[in-house]
N, C-alpha and C positions, 0 to 999 in steps of 0.2 A: 244716491242708486247711480251707478257705473253708465258711462255713453260712451256711446260709438259714433264715427261720422262717418258715412257713405257716399260719393259724391255719384250724380246720376247724368245720363245722358243731357243734351241741354233742351230738350224737347219734352222729356219725364213728367208727369202729372200722378201724384201718387192714388188720389182720389178717381181720377180717371180709368187708370191702368191697372191699380189693383182692384177695383170695381167692378171690372172687366167681362168675369166669366163666371157661372154658378161655385165653382169650387172654393170663390171666396167666401160663403154663407157655410160653407163644412166645416165642421170639427177637425181642427184643432183651432182653427182659423178665428178669429171674432173681429170684425169693422165695427170701431168705435164711432159711431154717427156725430156722436156732438163735437166729440175732439178730431174727427176727420185722420181717424188713424188707426192701424193697422195690430193686433196682439195677437199674439200666438207663442207657444212653446216648441224650442229646436230642440231635438234631441242629439248632443253633442258627445264624444268621445269620454269626457269626464263628466257625462250626467245631463239631465235636461238644464232646460234657461227660459225664461219667460224674455220675449224680447218685443217691444212697443215700438213701433217704428211711426216716426211723423215726419212732414217734410214741411218744415216752417215759414221757408221762404216761397213756396210755390212751386208753380211751374218750373223747370230745371235745377232748383235748388236742391242742396246736399238733404239725407235724410239722416233725420237723427236717432239713433236705435238707441232707448233707455232698457238696460237689461237688469234680470232680478240678480244676478250676481256678478263678480269681477269673472274675466276668462283669459288664462293664459295664450301665449300669442298662439298656441296650435290650434286652441278650441275657438280665438275671434278668426282664425281662418277659414277655419268650419263651418262659423256660423254666418260669414259674410259668403263664403260660396254658397251656401244653403240660399242666404235671401236673394242674390244675384242671378240665381236657375228661376226661384219663387216668381220675382217682380220681372223677369226677362230683362234685367240691365244688362246684359251682352246683347242685346238687339239696339245697335247702335241707329242714331238717327237717317245716316244712308238707306239701309233697312227699311226703315220706316218712310221716307222719302220716297222710294224706289216703290213702294203699296198704293201711295198716294198719288203716284202716277199712274199706275194701272186702273185706279178705280177713286177720283177726285171727292167723290161725296163724300171721304172722311178727312180731307187736307184739312179744312177749317175747324175741325171739332179738336182734330191731331189724334185720333183713335188709330191705334195700330199693334200696342202689346196685349195678351191674353195673359191674364193672372193664371199659374200652374200651382204645382206643389215644390216643395225642397226639396223633393226625391223622386225618381222615376217608379219608385215601389208605389211611394203614394196617390200618385197620379193613375198607376195601374187599376191598384187596389179601389180608388175611387172612381174610374171607370165602370170597374164591376158592377160595383153597388149600385150604378144608375142606370142599369139596363133593365129592360123586361119590369120596372117596377115605378109608383107613381113617386114626385121631389119628395115628400115628407118621410117615407119608409128610406127613403137613399140620405135625409138628414139623420134619421135615428139609426141607421145602420151605421154612419160613422162617428156619431157621438160615442154609441155602445161600443165601436172598436178602440175609440180612444180610453173611455173610462174603465172597461176591463182589462184592456193588453196593453193600455199607453205606460208611460214611467210620469211619477209627479203627484200633485195634489189633484182629486177626481174635477175638480172645476177649471183645471188648467192641465189636464194629460196630455201627452205627447201622442202623437201618430204612433201605432206601434211599430217596429222595426221587424223585418223579415224573421230575422233571429226567434223571436216570440210569437210571429204565427206559426212557424213551421214548427214547434213544439208543440203548439195548441190541438188537440183533438176537435175535428170537425163538428161531432156533435156539440160541442162545448162550445163551437162558434155559431150555432145554428142556436140555441137554448139561450143564451146569455146575449148575444151581439144582433141577435135577429137577422142574420144574413138568408136565413131559407134552403135554396136548392144552391148557393153560391158556397156552402161551407168547406165543399171537401177540394173545390177550384180555387178558392182562394189560398187554404194550409199548401194546397201542390204550388200554386205560385209562388208562395212566401219559399216553399222549398229550392225550387228553382232560384232564386234570386240568390238564396245561400251557397250552389252549388257553383262550381268551376263551370265554364262553358263547354271544355273536355268531356265532362260529367252529364253530359245533358243540361246545365244550368244556363240560365238568360247569358247570352253573347253582347257583352255590354258595348264590346269594341264593333262587333256588324252593327249594334242599334244606333251608337251614336259617331261612327264614322261617315264625314262627309263624302266619302266615294262611296258607300252604298246606297243605290238607286231607289227612289220612290218606289218601284213595283216591287224590289228584293226585300225591301221593309217590310211592305203590306204583306207579302208573304210568309214570311219569317213570323211577324205578330198573328197573324191568323190561325197558326200550328200552336200557339200555345193554351193551356189550358182556360177554356171559360173566354178566350177573346173570338168574336165572332167578324164579320165584315163592319157591324158599326162601331166596336170596340177597337180594332183595330187602325181604322181611320181616324178617331177621335186620339188615340194614344200618339198617332203620328203627328197630330196638330199640338199636342204638347210637347214634342221634341223637334217642334218648329219646322216641321213638313206640312206645308198649307195647300196643298195640290188637290186633296182628296176629301170629299164631304161625308161628315158621319150621318144620312139622312137615315130617318125614322118618322113617326107619326106627327112629330113636331112641323117637319118638313111639310110634309102632306100638308098640314093645316095654313102654314104661311103661304107654299105654295097657293091654296086655293083662296085664303081670308086676302092676301097682302099682294101676290103675284096677278090671281085672277084666274090660275088654271083651272081646267076641266078634266073629268075623266076619272076613271079608277085612280085608287091610291098608288098603285104602282105607275101608272102614266104620267100620273104630278109627280111622283118623285124622279121619273124619268128626265120630266122637262125640267125641275128644279135644278138637276144636274146640268142640264145642256145651257140652261137660263146662266149658271155662274161658272161654266168652263171657259168661257173668253178671258177670264183674270188670270187664269195657267197656275203659275205656283204659291199666287195670291187668292186661289177661288175661295179657301175655308174663311181667311179674313173677311173677304168683302159679302159670304152668305152669314157669317156672324156678325158682324157689327150689322149689318140691314135687319136681321132678327133683335138684337140690343137694343137699339134706336126706335123699334116698335114698343118694345118693353118699357122703355122710358118715357116714353109718350103717354101710354097708357099710365105708369104706375109711380113716375117722378123719377130724378136723377137716380141710378141705383147706389151713390153713395150716400143715401138716404132709408138705403133698405136694412133694418136690422137683422142680425141671423138668429134670434128668437122669437120673432113674433113672423114678419113676414116673411125670413127666409123658411119657416116651418108651414108657412100656411099652401104653400105656391099647390095649386091641382090647373090639370088643363080643361077642368070645367069651369073654371075661374076666369082663362085665358080666352075661352069660346063664346062668352058671354058678350053682346054689344057693348060699347065702351060706355052708351047712358046708363045701361042698367048694372054698372059697376058702382059697389059703395068704394070710394076712393079712401075710406079710412078703413077699409079692412081687406082693400084687393091689391094692395102694392106689391105685386108679388116677383122673385127674380124670374127669368128663364129657368127651366130645366126641363129635360127632356121624359118623355114619357112612352113608356111598352116599345122598347127597343127591339129589334129583332137582331137576337144574338144570340142564338140557341146553339150550344154547340157541348 
């Protein structure tokens, strides 16, 4: 089996940093608990390739990439570029130290990087499929999108590319991928990703430019089909902009049960926002890792969560049970957002 080696920042830990956000449990990602490795197919210009990512030397060690086929130089560069984005290997140690200075609670654990997708398109669609829905439905939608519109073997199909989705009838998405009311919005987003910015397509230059302010980026994102305030804020953190919080009903649950805030849902959301505002450009990191550590205290380290058992079973009802009423063998659940306010 062909292999590649990819260096990492000296503080990088694959098990901790890959299993750091719920998208690691969505197809086509598969975290292999026994092997402590990440497996997923990538779609390159010369076709799909299945990649298994392992860190045999532990924290700071190079990643070993086992490939299902040999890659030419151009395809290797594509694969590495997608993996670097997915694992946030471009966030260096200085960036993480700045976060730890802002919020020392996470210095010992080393938390700082959040898992995301190899492409912005996949991140956007996964955000849309996680709005106003329970986590098991989000899991199912993403699995079906890969099986129906992805490339490769059905058990290891890639996430679909914009061109394929743009050619798909909304009714097909609704019927075969079970995306519900999101059908037309997903197709329109795919068409925007395909079109040049001058013709109404996604303006990647604006989105990816460091000179674009957070306010301007948020204003641009909320004008996209199916992207409301929650989704825009979540896409921003996936782009490495951590100043805004994507608040939802899960934020209210956390505010009430963990932070002890009282009042209506709207009042609790405002208090959660104020609570994390002092962390400034790191606000989302502080918010997220506080949530994540709470889930791990209840359900064990995220690197022990299986995609096809734990990853499918998560429900808000189980999270809301008192800890002593939770069956540890059936309720080791990852965090997922519930019932987003994201109507547009």
